[in-house]
C-alpha positions, 0 to 999 in steps of 0.5 A: 846121400845128403848128410843130415844125420848124427850117426850113420852105419852100413847095414847091408844091401845099400841100407844104412842105420841112421840117427836123426837130429832128434836122436831117433834111429831108422833105416835109409837107402844109399840115396837118402830115402827113408826105408824105416821111419826114425822112431826108435831110441836104439837099433842093435844088429844081432846076426839077422835080427835087430834089437829095437828099443823105445823108452824102457821097452824092447822088441825084435825085428828083421829086415826083409825086402827093404822093410822092417818086420816086427817079430816081437813088439817093443813091449818087453822089459828085457831081451837076451840073445844067445847064439841065434835065439832070443829070450824075452821077459815082460812084467808078466812072463819070462 
């Protein structure tokens, strides 16, 4: 795998979370192929879910068959994980 990343961490099944030279996060394969575009300010693994962040907004996604599926779009002010569930808050609701 070519090492053109500021950060690299194993996720699962030969997928890696990586941070590019523009400080954006995405997923790559062991061969270096981009699986999820580098467009996130932060990706945090919580069990089978992934907390996503763009600017001051948060979302929740999961990886299925080497692609990321959005569960909640990055339009929430806060996301709180407890056990296997998530509570979210945006400017209009909790």
